[in-house]
C-alpha positions in Angstrom: 58.7 111.2 87.6 62.1 111.0 86.0 63.6 113.6 88.3 62.1 111.7 91.4 63.7 108.4 90.2 67.1 110.1 89.7 66.9 111.7 93.1 66.0 108.4 94.7 68.8 106.6 92.8 71.3 109.3 94.0 70.1 108.8 97.6 70.6 105.0 97.4 74.0 105.4 95.9 75.0 107.9 98.7 73.6 105.5 101.3 75.5 102.6 100.0 78.7 104.6 99.9 78.3 105.9 103.4 77.7 102.3 104.7 81.1 101.3 103.1 83.0 104.3 104.2 85.9 103.8 106.6 85.7 105.9 109.8 88.3 106.4 112.5 88.7 108.5 115.7 91.8 109.4 117.7 92.9 112.0 120.4 95.8 114.1 119.2 96.8 115.4 122.7 97.9 113.6 125.9 95.0 115.2 127.9 92.3 114.0 125.4 91.1 117.6 124.8 91.4 117.5 121.0 89.6 114.7 119.2 89.9 114.0 115.5 87.6 111.8 113.5 87.7 111.2 109.8 86.0 109.2 107.1 86.6 108.4 103.4 85.0 106.3 100.8 88.1 105.2 98.8 91.7 106.3 98.0 91.0 107.8 94.6 92.8 111.2 94.4 89.6 113.0 93.5 87.7 111.5 96.5 87.2 113.5 99.6 88.1 113.0 103.3 85.7 114.3 105.8 87.2 115.4 109.1 85.5 116.2 112.4 87.3 118.1 115.1 86.1 118.4 118.7 88.2 120.6 120.9 87.8 121.9 124.5 87.9 125.6 123.7 85.5 128.3 122.6 88.3 130.0 120.6 90.0 129.1 117.3 91.1 125.6 116.4 93.9 124.7 114.0 94.4 121.4 112.1 97.1 120.6 109.6 99.4 118.1 107.9 103.2 118.5 107.4 106.0 116.3 106.1 108.0 116.2 109.4 105.4 117.2 112.1 106.6 120.9 112.2 105.1 124.0 110.8 107.4 124.1 107.8 105.5 123.1 104.6 102.4 122.7 106.7 99.0 122.5 105.1 96.7 124.1 107.7 93.0 124.8 108.3 92.1 127.3 111.0 88.4 127.3 112.2 86.4 129.4 114.7 82.8 130.4 115.5 82.2 134.1 115.7 79.9 136.0 118.2 77.0 135.6 115.9 77.3 131.8 115.9 78.7 131.6 112.3 81.5 129.2 111.6 84.6 130.1 109.6 87.4 128.1 108.0 90.7 129.4 106.4 93.0 127.3 104.3 96.6 128.4 105.1 100.1 127.2 104.5 103.5 127.6 106.3 106.6 128.0 104.2 108.7 128.0 107.3 108.5 127.3 111.0 106.5 130.5 111.6 103.0 132.1 111.2 101.2 130.6 108.2 99.9 132.6 105.3 96.5 132.5 103.7 96.4 130.1 100.7 95.2 131.6 97.4 93.3 128.3 96.8 90.8 127.7 99.6 90.5 123.9 99.4 88.9 123.1 102.8 85.1 123.3 102.9 83.3 123.8 106.2 80.3 121.5 106.5 79.1 122.4 110.0 80.1 124.0 113.2 78.8 124.1 116.8 79.7 125.2 120.3 78.4 123.7 123.5 79.6 123.2 127.1 83.0 124.7 126.2 83.6 122.4 123.3 83.8 123.5 119.7 83.0 121.0 117.0 83.8 121.5 113.3 83.1 119.2 110.4 85.0 119.9 107.1 86.3 118.2 104.0 88.9 118.4 101.3 90.0 116.2 98.4 92.8 113.7 98.8 94.7 115.6 96.1 93.7 119.2 95.7 96.2 119.9 92.9 97.4 122.9 95.0 101.2 122.8 95.4 100.8 124.4 98.8 98.6 121.5 100.0 99.8 118.1 101.2 98.5 115.1 99.2 96.9 112.7 101.6 98.4 109.2 101.1 98.5 105.7 102.7 101.9 106.5 104.2 102.4 107.8 107.7 100.9 111.3 108.0 102.1 113.9 110.6 99.1 115.8 111.9 99.8 119.1 113.6 97.3 120.8 115.8 96.9 124.0 118.0 94.0 125.9 119.6 93.5 129.3 121.3 91.3 130.5 124.1 89.6 133.3 122.0 88.4 133.9 118.5 90.6 135.8 116.0 90.2 139.5 116.3 88.3 141.0 113.4 87.3 137.5 112.1 90.7 137.2 110.4 93.3 134.8 111.8 96.5 136.8 112.5 99.9 136.4 114.2 98.5 138.1 117.3 96.1 135.1 117.9 98.3 133.1 120.2 98.0 129.7 121.8 99.5 128.4 125.0 102.6 126.3 124.6 100.7 123.2 125.9 97.9 123.7 123.3 99.8 122.5 120.3 101.6 119.4 119.1 101.9 116.8 116.4 100.9 113.2 116.1 101.7 110.6 113.4 98.9 108.4 112.1 97.7 106.4 109.0 94.9 108.5 107.5 94.1 106.2 104.5 95.5 102.9 105.9 93.0 100.5 107.5 92.9 101.0 111.3 91.5 98.2 113.4 88.1 98.7 115.0 87.9 98.1 118.7 86.2 94.7 119.1 83.9 93.9 122.0 85.7 91.9 124.7 83.9 88.6 125.5 82.0 88.5 128.8 84.1 85.5 129.9 87.4 87.3 129.2 90.3 87.3 131.6 93.4 89.5 131.7 97.0 88.7 132.5 99.7 91.3 133.0 103.4 90.8 132.4 105.2 93.7 134.0 108.8 94.6 134.7 109.4 94.8 138.5 110.5 98.3 139.4 113.6 98.2 137.2 116.1 101.2 137.5 117.0 102.0 133.9 120.8 102.4 133.4 122.1 105.8 132.2 123.0 104.2 128.9 121.5 105.2 125.5 120.2 101.6 124.9 119.2 98.9 127.3 117.4 95.6 126.4 115.8 94.2 129.6 114.1 90.8 129.7 111.8 89.1 132.1 110.3 85.6 132.1 106.7 84.8 132.9 104.7 81.5 133.2 101.6 81.2 131.1 98.3 82.0 132.7 97.1 79.1 134.8 94.5 77.4 132.5 93.3 73.8 132.5 92.2 73.9 128.8 92.9 75.7 125.6 92.1 79.5 125.6 92.5 82.2 122.9 94.2 85.6 123.4 91.9 88.1 121.8 93.8 91.4 122.5 97.2 92.7 123.5 97.7 96.1 125.1 100.8 98.1 126.3 101.1 99.2 129.9 103.6 102.0 129.8 104.4 103.5 133.2 103.3 107.2 133.3 106.2 109.5 132.7 108.3 106.8 131.0 106.6 107.1 127.6 109.7 108.7 126.1 112.1 105.9 127.1 110.0 102.7 126.6 110.6 102.2 122.9 109.2 98.7 122.2 108.1 95.5 123.9 108.3 92.1 122.3 106.9 88.9 123.9 108.6 85.7 122.8 107.3 82.2 123.2 109.7 79.8 125.0 109.3 76.2 123.6 110.7 72.8 124.5 111.6 73.9 128.0 111.3 71.5 130.9 108.7 72.8 133.2 110.5 71.6 136.4 113.6 73.4 135.2 111.5 76.6 134.8 110.0 76.3 138.3 113.4 75.9 139.9 115.1 78.7 137.8 116.3 81.7 139.9 117.1 83.9 136.9 113.7 85.5 136.1 114.8 88.9 134.7 117.9 90.8 133.7 119.8 92.3 130.8 118.9 90.4 127.6 121.4 88.2 125.9 123.9 88.2 128.7 124.9 85.9 131.5 122.0 87.3 133.5 119.7 85.2 131.4 118.8 81.5 132.1 120.3 79.0 129.6 116.8 78.2 128.1 116.8 81.8 126.7 117.7 80.3 123.3 114.4 78.5 123.3 112.6 81.9 123.3 113.0 82.9 119.6 109.4 83.1 118.4 107.8 86.5 118.6 104.1 86.1 119.7 103.2 89.7 120.6 104.7 92.9 119.5 104.2 96.6 120.5 106.3 99.7 119.6 106.2 103.4 120.4 103.1 105.1 119.1 101.1 101.9 119.1 97.9 101.2 121.0 96.0 98.2 122.1 95.5 95.6 119.3 92.4 93.3 118.9 92.6 90.1 116.9 89.9 89.6 114.2 86.8 88.0 115.5 87.6 84.6 113.9 91.1 84.2 115.3 93.1 84.2 118.5 96.5 83.3 119.8 96.4 79.8 121.6 97.2 79.4 125.2 96.9 76.0 127.0 98.4 73.3 129.1 99.4 71.4 125.9 102.8 72.7 124.7 102.1 71.5 121.2 99.8 74.5 120.6 101.3 77.1 122.9 104.7 77.9 124.4 105.5 76.8 127.9 106.8 80.2 129.0 107.0 83.8 127.9 110.0 86.0 127.7 109.2 89.8 127.5 111.9 92.0 126.0 111.7 95.8 126.7 113.8 98.2 124.7 114.7 101.3 126.8 115.8 104.2 124.6 117.7 106.8 126.8 119.7 109.1 124.5 119.9 111.8 127.1 121.5 109.3 129.5 119.1 110.1 132.3 119.6 108.3 135.6 117.2 107.2 138.3 114.3 106.3 136.0 112.4 103.4 137.6 110.1 101.4 135.3 107.3 98.8 135.7 106.0 98.7 132.1 104.8 95.7 130.3 102.0 94.0 128.3 98.4 93.0 129.2 96.8 90.1 127.3 93.1 89.5 127.3 92.1 85.8 126.8 89.0 83.8 126.7 87.9 80.1 127.0 85.5 80.7 124.1 87.6 79.5 121.3 87.6 81.1 117.8 87.9 79.4 114.5 91.6 79.9 113.9 94.9 80.0 115.8 97.1 83.1 115.2 100.8 83.0 114.4 103.4 85.7 114.1 106.2 85.7 111.5 109.3 87.8 111.7 111.0 88.7 108.5 113.9 91.0 107.5 117.4 91.6 108.7 119.4 93.1 111.6 123.0 92.2 111.6 123.3 92.1 107.8 122.9 95.9 107.6 125.3 98.7 106.9 124.5 102.2 105.6 127.2 104.6 104.3 127.1 108.2 105.7 125.7 111.3 103.9 123.3 109.3 101.6 119.7 110.5 101.0 118.5 107.1 99.9 120.2 103.8 100.5 118.4 100.5 100.3 118.9 97.4 102.5 117.1 94.3 101.2 116.2 91.1 102.9 114.0 88.1 101.8 111.6 85.5 103.1 112.5 83.2 100.2 110.4 80.5 98.4 112.9 77.9 99.6 111.6 78.6 103.1 107.9 79.1 102.5 107.6 75.9 100.5 108.7 74.0 103.6 106.1 75.3 106.1 103.3 77.1 104.4 100.3 74.7 104.0 98.9 74.0 100.5 95.8 76.1 101.1 98.1 79.0 102.2 98.1 81.4 105.1 95.8 84.4 105.7 97.9 87.4 106.6 95.7 90.0 108.3 98.0 92.5 110.0 101.6 93.7 110.1 104.1 96.0 111.8 107.0 97.7 110.0 110.1 98.4 112.0 113.3 100.3 111.5 115.2 102.8 113.6 116.2 106.5 113.5 117.3 106.9 109.9 114.6 104.7 108.4 112.7 106.7 105.7 110.7 104.1 103.7 109.8 100.4 104.1 108.3 98.3 101.3 107.3 94.6 101.2 106.8 93.0 97.8 105.4 89.6 97.0 106.4 87.2 94.2 104.7 84.0 93.1 105.6 81.4 90.4 108.6 83.4 89.3 106.4 86.5 88.7 105.9 89.8 90.5 102.5 89.6 92.3 102.0 92.8 94.3 103.3 95.4 96.7 102.0 93.8 99.9 102.8 96.7 102.3 104.5 100.1 102.0 105.2 103.3 103.9 107.1 106.1 102.1 107.1 108.4 105.1 108.2 106.1 108.0 108.2 107.5 111.5 110.4 105.9 114.1 108.1 107.2 116.8 104.9 105.8 115.4 104.8 102.0 114.8 101.2 101.1 115.0 99.8 97.7 113.9 98.2 98.0 110.4 95.4 95.9 109.3 94.8 94.7 105.7 91.3 95.6 104.5 91.1 92.0 103.0 93.3 89.1 104.2 96.3 88.6 102.0 97.3 85.0 100.9 100.8 83.6 101.3 101.1 80.4 99.4 103.9 77.7 99.6 106.7 78.8 97.3 105.9 82.6 97.6 108.8 85.0 98.1 108.5 88.2 100.2 111.1 90.9 99.8 111.5 93.7 102.3 113.3 96.9 101.3 114.2 99.5 103.9 115.4 102.8 102.6 117.6 104.9 104.9 118.5 108.6 104.9 121.9 109.0 106.5 122.4 112.7 105.7 122.8 113.4 109.4 125.4 110.7 109.9 129.2 111.2 109.6 130.1 107.6 109.9 128.8 104.1 108.9 125.6 102.9 110.5 125.4 99.2 111.2 122.6 96.9 112.1 122.1 96.3 115.8 119.9 96.7 118.9 120.6 100.3 119.7 118.3 103.0 118.3 121.4 104.7 116.7 121.9 101.3 114.9 119.4 100.0 112.4 116.9 97.2 111.8 114.9 96.3 108.8 112.0 94.1 110.0 108.3 93.3 109.6 106.1 91.3 111.8 103.2 89.6 110.0 100.2 88.3 111.8 98.4 85.4 110.1 96.4 82.2 110.5 96.4 79.2 110.7 99.4 79.1 113.0 102.5 77.2 111.8 105.6 75.9 113.5 107.8 78.8 112.3 109.4 81.8 114.0 111.5 83.7 111.4 111.9 83.8 107.7 115.0 86.0 106.8 118.1 86.2 104.7 121.7 87.1 105.2 123.8 89.1 102.6 126.6 87.3 100.8 129.2 89.7 102.1 128.6 88.5 105.6 130.2 85.1 104.8 131.9 85.3 101.4 135.4 86.9 101.5 135.4 87.1 97.7 132.2 89.1 97.5 132.3 92.0 95.0 131.7 94.4 97.8 135.2 94.0 99.1 136.9 94.0 95.7 134.9 97.0 94.6 135.9 99.0 97.7 139.5 97.8 97.5 139.6 96.4 101.1 140.8 93.0 102.4 138.1 91.2 104.5 138.9 90.8 108.1 138.7 87.2 109.1 138.4 85.9 112.6 139.2 82.2 113.2 136.8 80.8 115.8 137.0 77.0 116.1 137.3 75.1 112.8 135.6 77.6 110.5 136.8 81.1 109.6 134.3 83.9 110.2 134.2 87.3 108.4 134.1 90.6 110.3 132.5 92.8 107.7 132.0 95.7 110.2 135.7 95.9 110.9 136.5 95.7 107.2 134.1 98.4 106.2 135.4 100.8 108.8 138.6 100.8 106.9 136.8 102.8 104.2 137.4 106.4 105.2 136.0 108.3 102.2 132.6 107.3 101.0 132.5 108.7 97.5 129.5 108.3 95.2 131.3 105.5 93.4 131.8 103.6 96.6 128.2 104.1 97.6 127.2 102.5 94.3 129.4 99.5 95.0 127.8 99.2 98.5 124.3 99.5 97.1 125.0 96.8 94.5 126.0 94.5 97.3 122.3 94.4 98.3 120.8 94.4 94.8 123.2 91.9 93.0 125.0 89.6 95.4 123.3 86.3 96.1 121.8 86.3 99.6 121.4 83.2 101.8 117.9 82.2 103.0 117.4 81.5 106.7 114.2 80.2 108.2 113.8 79.0 111.8 110.9 77.2 113.5 109.7 77.5 117.0 111.6 75.6 119.6 114.2 73.2 118.1 112.6 73.0 114.6 115.0 73.8 111.8 114.5 74.2 108.0 116.8 73.8 105.1 118.5 77.0 103.8 119.9 78.0 100.4 121.5 80.8 98.4 119.5 82.3 95.5 119.6 84.8 92.7 118.1 88.2 93.7 117.6 89.3 90.0 114.6 87.0 90.0 112.8 89.5 92.2 112.9 92.9 90.4 111.4 95.9 92.1 107.6 96.1 91.5 106.5 99.4 90.1 103.7 101.2 92.0 100.4 101.3 90.1 99.8 105.0 89.6 96.3 106.2 89.7 95.0 108.8 87.2 96.5 112.2 87.9 93.6 114.5 88.7 95.8 117.5 88.1 96.4 116.8 84.5 93.5 114.6 83.4 89.8 115.7 83.1 87.5 114.4 85.8 85.6 111.3 85.0 82.6 112.3 87.1 80.6 113.4 84.1 81.1 110.1 82.3 80.1 108.2 85.5 76.9 110.2 85.8 76.1 109.6 82.2 76.6 105.9 82.6 74.3 105.7 85.6 71.6 107.6 83.8 71.9 105.4 80.7 71.5 102.3 83.0 68.3 103.8 84.4 66.7 104.7 81.1 65.0 101.3 80.6 63.4 101.6 84.0 62.5 105.2 83.5 60.6 104.2 80.3 58.4 101.9 82.3 56.9 104.9 84.2 56.3 107.1 81.2 
């Protein structure tokens, strides 16, 4: 009887765990021939991730993880089904960009395998941290998945260098293995779609182009809710369409819009209509690597004839990244929104935080931090007393971005690391969803730190629009919607000619007199520094950690908020909470089992 109770208890525990496990599916290749699914119960290092691979081949299938998406330092599993129908799996590693070697510690376990209709399916598992130095630890950061497959099984049932794959049957894809991915929500039956597309624009042979187009809102006679946003990237242009932002245009006279002849052109130039300045609130965002996004079932972005709740117009900004300076590329990419008259409980807002033009990064530095804030002096002005529910976010930097962290502070104390990616990938900027909504209260401060690796650069990198320049931004999706567009900060050296940055580097700030007020040109000044020694890099780094920044917050339309300078020492770096190291500490599984049995003993006694 006791054994039956323990078996029943174990089954119920397993059932509950499986019901609460997170499960995700994605295609790794452009032709949808290689499907990867995975599930995990929690992020404990001793927990296991179960993978399922379905691949259109009857030969061997390879799956792996590597730091940069290449073979080097790759942690690889190779699987196949032999002529007798038996499945095999080999744990391998690649010390260089060549054929992998068999790992002494076989940490992948094959659960099942099958072959039908030309498709091989393998289910296998491994621990998040195997304690094998040749294996990659699975984390919440961006993970580069590598894959390959061959047309035949390995000869002699041992994977060897002679087992080749076609050049098209391999690749890599970045993803978040342990981060919450959004589930695809069912689209309401009464849903409508609205496409905003660039009209056959010939992309210039420049490395960076920002092209903008203006669109009226969908023609609705009452309030609607946008429930999903999806990219429409023209086939063949996936490599040049880097990101698309849709801004809301507020406080614009409708008759003026109707009579306007400037409907698209190069952003932020004379090709734009004068009401472009009214379009400063990001409402939808997509970047390379991202897919369609579905709002939570209790929230949607408001559209309607009443401008108090929704903008009067949309401005879509498309960033074309063309480092090879190709000519003759014609593009009609854009965004599709799905909206419904069936209203949800909450209106969604989008908050932009971070910095662009307050950025400079010295060359040949492995780690250099740029810091910006959404300060309490801003949030206390527009966050309601009950707070905001932040449910999703996008992290954004450019080519030398390596890490991005958002920290949250409340009542003068460190609260939590809100979001983090220690392995940022410029080519994968998917929307991430919090497992539980995060509260932002009035008076809270958010700090965003972007860490750059400029080892490949020979000169200074400044903030700007081009991919070779840098950004340090995050877009936070929240509800209920507020009249706010951006919550940012600007470093002191951008406006204070006596900042310690200049005295420490021994340079005289360049000042341009424009109108009544002098304006600093820190970029011109910093270019005077020819030799970036370690000592000078420290001076530059201290400019972000010690100098008092100035808060900047802007509302939608013409709304303005008070701004102020503040002491950054009040917001120290929050240390990561490290989980128990499974490689040095004994497993706690035995104590957990003992605890469960001890809790069952009173019930077991009833049946004796």
